VORO-9920 format. One record per atom (N, C-alpha, C, O): residue in three letters; residue number from 1; x, y, z; atom name. Coordinates in pm, whole numbers, padded with zeros to 5 digits, always signed. Each point is the difference from the previous one (the first is absolute). Example, Ala and Ser with C-alpha at 12.3 -4.5 7.8 and 13.67 -1.06 7.14 Angstrom:
<recs>
ALA/1/+01319/-00569/+00780/N
ALA/1/-00089/+00119/+00000/CA
ALA/1/+00090/+00120/+00000/C
ALA/1/+00104/-00002/+00066/O
SER/2/-00139/+00107/-00138/N
SER/2/+00082/+00119/+00006/CA
SER/2/-00077/+00109/+00073/C
SER/2/+00051/+00111/+00017/O
</recs>
This chain:
<recs>
MET/1/-00387/+08603/+27280/N
MET/1/+00011/+00059/-00131/CA
MET/1/-00139/+00040/-00048/C
MET/1/-00094/-00080/+00006/O
ALA/2/+00080/+00201/-00053/N
ALA/2/-00129/+00053/-00043/CA
ALA/2/-00045/-00063/-00131/C
ALA/2/+00079/-00017/-00093/O
GLU/3/-00207/-00018/+00088/N
GLU/3/-00060/-00057/-00120/CA
GLU/3/-00064/+00112/-00082/C
GLU/3/-00045/+00101/+00055/O
ARG/4/+00041/-00120/-00186/N
ARG/4/-00059/+00100/-00088/CA
ARG/4/-00071/-00071/-00115/C
ARG/4/+00046/-00103/-00049/O
SER/5/-00156/+00159/+00006/N
SER/5/-00070/-00046/-00119/CA
SER/5/-00029/+00121/-00087/C
SER/5/-00041/+00105/+00051/O
CYS/6/+00061/-00120/-00181/N
CYS/6/-00034/+00109/-00091/CA
CYS/6/-00030/-00056/-00137/C
CYS/6/+00045/-00108/-00038/O
THR/7/-00122/+00186/-00037/N
THR/7/-00022/-00032/-00140/CA
THR/7/+00086/+00096/-00082/C
THR/7/+00013/+00118/+00033/O
ILE/8/+00044/-00172/-00138/N
ILE/8/+00086/+00078/-00088/CA
ILE/8/-00056/-00018/-00141/C
ILE/8/-00008/-00112/-00050/O
ARG/9/-00030/+00220/-00013/N
ARG/9/-00049/-00006/-00138/CA
ARG/9/+00116/+00042/-00088/C
ARG/9/+00052/+00111/+00014/O
VAL/10/-00010/-00199/-00105/N
VAL/10/+00117/+00023/-00083/CA
VAL/10/-00045/+00023/-00144/C
VAL/10/-00072/-00081/-00057/O
TYR/11/+00117/+00193/+00000/N
TYR/11/-00037/+00039/-00137/CA
TYR/11/+00123/-00001/-00089/C
TYR/11/+00111/+00027/+00045/O
GLY/12/-00133/-00058/-00172/N
GLY/12/+00108/-00002/-00098/CA
GLY/12/-00014/-00125/-00085/C
GLY/12/-00111/-00049/-00021/O
MET/13/+00223/-00002/-00030/N
MET/13/-00002/-00125/-00076/CA
MET/13/+00020/-00113/+00101/C
MET/13/+00112/-00049/+00019/O
VAL/14/-00221/+00007/+00043/N
VAL/14/+00008/-00096/+00111/CA
VAL/14/-00088/-00123/-00022/C
VAL/14/-00008/-00086/+00089/O
GLN/15/-00057/+00075/-00203/N
GLN/15/-00077/-00121/-00031/CA
GLN/15/+00062/-00067/-00121/C
GLN/15/+00041/+00065/-00095/O
GLY/16/-00035/-00199/+00100/N
GLY/16/+00054/-00076/-00111/CA
GLY/16/+00152/-00005/-00004/C
GLY/16/+00058/-00037/-00102/O
VAL/17/+00007/+00076/+00211/N
VAL/17/+00147/+00003/+00004/CA
VAL/17/+00056/-00076/+00120/C
VAL/17/+00117/+00018/+00036/O
GLY/18/-00198/-00103/+00028/N
GLY/18/+00045/-00076/+00116/CA
GLY/18/+00002/+00080/+00129/C
GLY/18/+00062/-00042/+00099/O
PHE/19/-00128/+00156/-00099/N
PHE/19/+00006/+00090/+00116/CA
PHE/19/-00056/-00065/+00127/C
PHE/19/+00062/+00006/+00106/O
ARG/20/-00180/-00070/-00117/N
ARG/20/-00061/-00061/+00118/CA
ARG/20/+00086/-00113/+00054/C
ARG/20/+00018/-00013/+00121/O
TYR/21/+00035/-00070/-00210/N
TYR/21/+00086/-00112/+00042/CA
TYR/21/+00123/+00051/+00075/C
TYR/21/+00032/-00050/+00107/O
HIS/22/+00036/+00149/-00164/N
HIS/22/+00121/+00053/+00064/CA
HIS/22/-00034/+00071/+00132/C
HIS/22/+00077/-00006/+00096/O
THR/23/-00190/+00073/-00093/N
THR/23/-00043/+00064/+00125/CA
THR/23/-00027/-00105/+00107/C
THR/23/+00037/+00017/+00116/O
GLN/24/-00100/-00127/-00156/N
GLN/24/-00026/-00110/+00093/CA
GLN/24/+00132/-00056/+00054/C
GLN/24/+00012/-00024/+00120/O
GLN/25/+00085/+00002/-00207/N
GLN/25/+00129/-00054/+00043/CA
GLN/25/+00070/+00094/+00097/C
GLN/25/+00056/-00044/+00101/O
GLN/26/-00060/+00173/-00131/N
GLN/26/+00062/+00101/+00088/CA
GLN/26/-00070/+00002/+00135/C
GLN/26/+00065/+00001/+00105/O
ALA/27/-00198/-00001/-00107/N
ALA/27/-00078/+00005/+00125/CA
ALA/27/+00025/-00123/+00085/C
ALA/27/+00017/+00010/+00122/O
LYS/28/-00014/-00127/-00184/N
LYS/28/+00025/-00123/+00075/CA
LYS/28/+00139/+00002/+00062/C
LYS/28/+00018/-00043/+00114/O
ALA/29/+00081/+00091/-00189/N
ALA/29/+00136/+00009/+00053/CA
ALA/29/+00007/+00091/+00122/C
ALA/29/+00083/-00018/+00088/O
LEU/30/-00172/+00118/-00084/N
LEU/30/-00006/+00094/+00112/CA
LEU/30/-00090/-00050/+00113/C
LEU/30/-00009/+00065/+00104/O
GLY/31/-00058/-00178/-00124/N
GLY/31/-00087/-00055/+00103/CA
GLY/31/-00135/+00069/+00009/C
GLY/31/-00064/-00001/+00105/O
LEU/32/+00019/+00061/-00217/N
LEU/32/-00127/+00073/-00001/CA
LEU/32/-00113/-00089/-00050/C
LEU/32/+00024/-00098/-00071/O
THR/33/-00146/+00132/+00107/N
THR/33/-00119/-00063/-00053/CA
THR/33/-00080/+00105/-00075/C
THR/33/+00022/+00120/+00017/O
GLY/34/-00116/-00166/-00101/N
GLY/34/-00083/+00092/-00075/CA
GLY/34/-00024/-00052/-00139/C
GLY/34/-00016/-00120/-00020/O
TYR/35/+00013/+00211/-00077/N
TYR/35/-00024/-00041/-00139/CA
TYR/35/+00047/+00107/-00097/C
TYR/35/+00027/+00114/+00038/O
ALA/36/-00018/-00154/-00164/N
ALA/36/+00023/+00091/-00114/CA
ALA/36/-00104/-00038/-00104/C
ALA/36/-00002/-00114/-00047/O
ARG/37/-00084/+00208/+00011/N
ARG/37/-00111/-00027/-00092/CA
ARG/37/-00005/+00103/-00112/C
ARG/37/+00014/+00120/+00025/O
ASN/38/-00034/-00167/-00147/N
ASN/38/-00023/+00091/-00113/CA
ASN/38/-00133/+00071/+00019/C
ASN/38/-00096/-00058/+00050/O
GLN/39/+00092/+00184/-00092/N
GLN/39/-00122/+00078/+00004/CA
GLN/39/-00043/+00033/-00143/C
GLN/39/+00082/-00001/-00092/O
SER/40/-00209/+00030/+00074/N
SER/40/-00054/+00023/-00135/CA
SER/40/+00057/+00125/-00066/C
SER/40/-00005/+00012/-00123/O
ASP/41/+00060/+00081/+00200/N
ASP/41/+00058/+00123/-00058/CA
ASP/41/+00146/-00018/-00042/C
ASP/41/+00064/+00096/-00042/O
GLY/42/-00010/-00219/+00053/N
GLY/42/+00138/-00026/-00040/CA
GLY/42/+00099/+00008/+00114/C
GLY/42/+00119/-00027/-00020/O
SER/43/-00164/+00065/+00139/N
SER/43/+00089/+00007/+00116/CA
SER/43/+00002/-00135/+00071/C
SER/43/-00074/-00092/-00035/O
VAL/44/+00159/+00082/+00134/N
VAL/44/+00004/-00116/+00088/CA
VAL/44/-00021/+00049/+00143/C
VAL/44/+00063/+00096/+00043/O
GLU/45/-00153/-00163/+00029/N
GLU/45/-00023/+00031/+00140/CA
GLU/45/+00075/-00102/+00084/C
GLU/45/-00011/-00121/-00021/O
VAL/46/+00089/+00171/+00116/N
VAL/46/+00079/-00085/+00089/CA
VAL/46/-00049/+00025/+00142/C
VAL/46/-00009/+00115/+00044/O
LEU/47/-00021/-00222/+00028/N
LEU/47/-00026/+00007/+00144/CA
LEU/47/+00122/-00059/+00067/C
LEU/47/+00037/-00114/-00028/O
ALA/48/+00025/+00189/+00117/N
ALA/48/+00119/-00047/+00071/CA
ALA/48/-00025/+00007/+00149/C
ALA/48/-00034/+00106/+00053/O
CYS/49/+00051/-00218/+00016/N
CYS/49/-00021/-00009/+00144/CA
CYS/49/+00122/-00065/+00065/C
CYS/49/+00050/-00102/-00048/O
GLY/50/-00003/+00161/+00155/N
GLY/50/+00113/-00057/+00072/CA
GLY/50/+00074/+00104/+00079/C
GLY/50/-00052/+00109/+00025/O
PRO/51/+00174/-00141/+00015/N
PRO/51/+00081/+00096/+00077/CA
PRO/51/+00021/+00129/-00079/C
PRO/51/+00025/-00003/-00121/O
GLU/52/-00036/+00114/+00190/N
GLU/52/+00005/+00132/-00064/CA
GLU/52/+00121/+00017/-00090/C
GLU/52/-00013/+00050/-00112/O
GLN/53/+00131/-00089/+00159/N
GLN/53/+00123/+00020/-00079/CA
GLN/53/-00004/-00081/-00130/C
GLN/53/+00044/+00048/-00104/O
GLN/54/-00097/-00171/+00110/N
GLN/54/-00007/-00082/-00120/CA
GLN/54/-00101/+00056/-00100/C
GLN/54/+00023/-00006/-00121/O
VAL/55/-00136/+00059/+00170/N
VAL/55/-00097/+00065/-00089/CA
VAL/55/+00065/+00119/-00069/C
VAL/55/-00017/+00020/-00120/O
GLU/56/+00093/+00060/+00195/N
GLU/56/+00071/+00114/-00057/CA
GLU/56/+00100/-00044/-00106/C
GLU/56/+00017/+00066/-00103/O
THR/57/+00051/-00178/+00128/N
THR/57/+00096/-00052/-00096/CA
THR/57/-00070/-00039/-00130/C
THR/57/+00052/+00026/-00108/O
LEU/58/-00169/-00090/+00118/N
LEU/58/-00076/-00035/-00121/CA
LEU/58/-00044/+00126/-00074/C
LEU/58/+00009/+00005/-00123/O
ILE/59/-00057/+00095/+00195/N
ILE/59/-00042/+00126/-00064/CA
ILE/59/+00119/+00064/-00072/C
ILE/59/-00015/+00050/-00112/O
SER/60/+00131/-00050/+00173/N
SER/60/+00120/+00057/-00063/CA
SER/60/+00035/-00077/-00127/C
SER/60/+00038/+00061/-00101/O
TRP/61/-00049/-00193/+00105/N
TRP/61/+00027/-00083/-00118/CA
TRP/61/-00098/+00034/-00112/C
TRP/61/+00039/+00010/-00116/O
LEU/62/-00166/+00007/+00152/N
LEU/62/-00101/+00036/-00100/CA
LEU/62/+00028/+00139/-00058/C
LEU/62/-00010/+00019/-00121/O
GLN/63/+00046/+00078/+00207/N
GLN/63/+00031/+00135/-00046/CA
GLN/63/+00120/+00001/-00094/C
GLN/63/+00006/+00080/-00093/O
ALA/64/+00088/-00168/+00118/N
ALA/64/+00119/-00008/-00084/CA
ALA/64/-00029/-00064/-00136/C
ALA/64/+00087/-00003/-00087/O
GLY/65/-00208/-00048/+00069/N
GLY/65/-00038/-00055/-00130/CA
GLY/65/-00037/-00147/+00000/C
GLY/65/-00044/-00052/-00102/O
GLY/66/+00062/-00017/+00216/N
GLY/66/-00035/-00141/+00004/CA
GLY/66/+00092/-00081/-00089/C
GLY/66/+00119/+00030/-00009/O
PRO/67/-00172/-00132/-00059/N
PRO/67/+00085/-00082/-00086/CA
PRO/67/+00048/+00078/-00122/C
PRO/67/-00062/+00098/-00040/O
ARG/68/+00172/-00142/-00019/N
ARG/68/+00060/+00071/-00113/CA
ARG/68/-00094/+00010/-00121/C
ARG/68/+00011/+00094/-00079/O
SER/69/-00102/-00190/+00065/N
SER/69/-00090/+00000/-00115/CA
SER/69/-00113/+00102/+00011/C
SER/69/-00070/+00026/-00097/O
ALA/70/+00052/+00031/+00215/N
ALA/70/-00110/+00094/+00025/CA
ALA/70/+00048/+00145/-00006/C
ALA/70/+00120/+00028/+00000/O
ARG/71/-00218/+00062/-00005/N
ARG/71/+00029/+00142/+00012/CA
ARG/71/-00105/+00058/+00094/C
ARG/71/-00119/-00002/-00031/O
VAL/72/+00163/+00055/+00144/N
VAL/72/-00091/+00060/+00097/CA
VAL/72/+00001/+00150/-00020/C
VAL/72/+00104/+00064/+00014/O
ASP/73/-00220/-00008/-00047/N
ASP/73/-00013/+00144/-00019/CA
ASP/73/-00044/+00071/+00127/C
ASP/73/+00040/+00114/+00025/O
ASN/74/-00121/-00181/+00055/N
ASN/74/-00055/+00062/+00120/CA
ASN/74/-00051/-00110/+00092/C
ASN/74/-00037/-00108/-00045/O
LEU/75/+00036/+00137/+00174/N
LEU/75/-00068/-00088/+00093/CA
LEU/75/-00064/+00081/+00110/C
LEU/75/+00049/+00105/+00041/O
VAL/76/-00161/-00158/+00007/N
VAL/76/-00076/+00065/+00106/CA
VAL/76/-00012/-00100/+00114/C
VAL/76/-00046/-00113/-00018/O
THR/77/+00089/+00155/+00136/N
THR/77/-00001/-00087/+00118/CA
THR/77/-00102/+00051/+00100/C
THR/77/-00004/+00119/+00031/O
GLU/78/-00078/-00210/+00019/N
GLU/78/-00099/+00034/+00102/CA
GLU/78/+00004/-00102/+00112/C
GLU/78/-00001/-00120/-00025/O
PRO/79/+00005/+00167/+00150/N
PRO/79/-00008/-00095/+00110/CA
PRO/79/-00136/-00068/+00000/C
PRO/79/-00100/+00060/-00040/O
CYS/80/+00095/-00183/+00085/N
CYS/80/-00127/-00071/+00009/CA
CYS/80/+00007/-00097/+00116/C
CYS/80/+00107/-00027/+00055/O
GLU/81/-00221/-00024/-00017/N
GLU/81/-00009/-00102/+00104/CA
GLU/81/-00095/-00107/-00050/C
GLU/81/-00121/+00010/+00020/O
PRO/82/+00176/-00114/-00086/N
PRO/82/-00087/-00104/-00054/CA
PRO/82/-00077/-00070/+00111/C
PRO/82/+00051/-00016/+00111/O
THR/83/-00174/-00026/-00140/N
THR/83/-00081/-00070/+00100/CA
THR/83/+00064/-00133/+00038/C
THR/83/-00008/-00043/+00114/O
GLU/84/+00073/-00021/-00212/N
GLU/84/+00075/-00123/+00026/CA
GLU/84/+00138/+00013/-00062/C
GLU/84/+00012/+00035/-00118/O
ARG/85/+00090/-00063/+00195/N
ARG/85/+00136/+00003/-00054/CA
ARG/85/+00020/-00121/-00090/C
ARG/85/-00030/-00113/+00039/O
PRO/86/+00080/+00135/-00158/N
PRO/86/+00027/-00114/-00089/CA
PRO/86/+00102/-00095/+00062/C
PRO/86/+00088/+00043/+00075/O
ALA/87/-00100/-00171/-00107/N
ALA/87/+00093/-00100/+00053/CA
ALA/87/+00130/-00008/-00079/C
ALA/87/+00101/-00047/+00052/O
SER/88/-00104/+00094/-00178/N
SER/88/+00117/-00003/-00086/CA
SER/88/-00006/+00117/-00097/C
SER/88/-00088/+00085/+00013/O
PHE/89/+00180/-00080/-00108/N
PHE/89/-00004/+00104/-00101/CA
PHE/89/-00036/-00067/-00132/C
PHE/89/+00069/-00091/-00044/O
THR/90/-00177/+00137/-00018/N
THR/90/-00051/-00065/-00120/CA
THR/90/-00007/+00099/-00117/C
THR/90/+00011/+00121/+00018/O
THR/91/-00030/-00176/-00138/N
THR/91/-00031/+00080/-00116/CA
THR/91/-00137/-00043/-00048/C
THR/91/-00042/-00113/+00026/O
GLY/92/-00026/+00199/-00095/N
GLY/92/-00132/-00042/-00046/CA
GLY/92/-00085/+00114/-00048/C
GLY/92/-00114/-00020/-00042/O
</recs>
């Protein structure tokens, strides 16, 4: 199974609404590692690492709006190759 890593920058009403927590729960359920971090511009940066299909599933969930309390206006996805693969999925 092909592995994939990418960063996803999520814009909209995504801070202060449990977005990182719900993203972490979704990613863990999919068996992904990485993180969800608030950015100073009000966006959330997500690093997702794992099987390609599961990463795509997380991206689709994010595109669909993520948790009900959030509003996703836009997201930008870029492939990446982290120097070290995270051991788990964290928020911070």
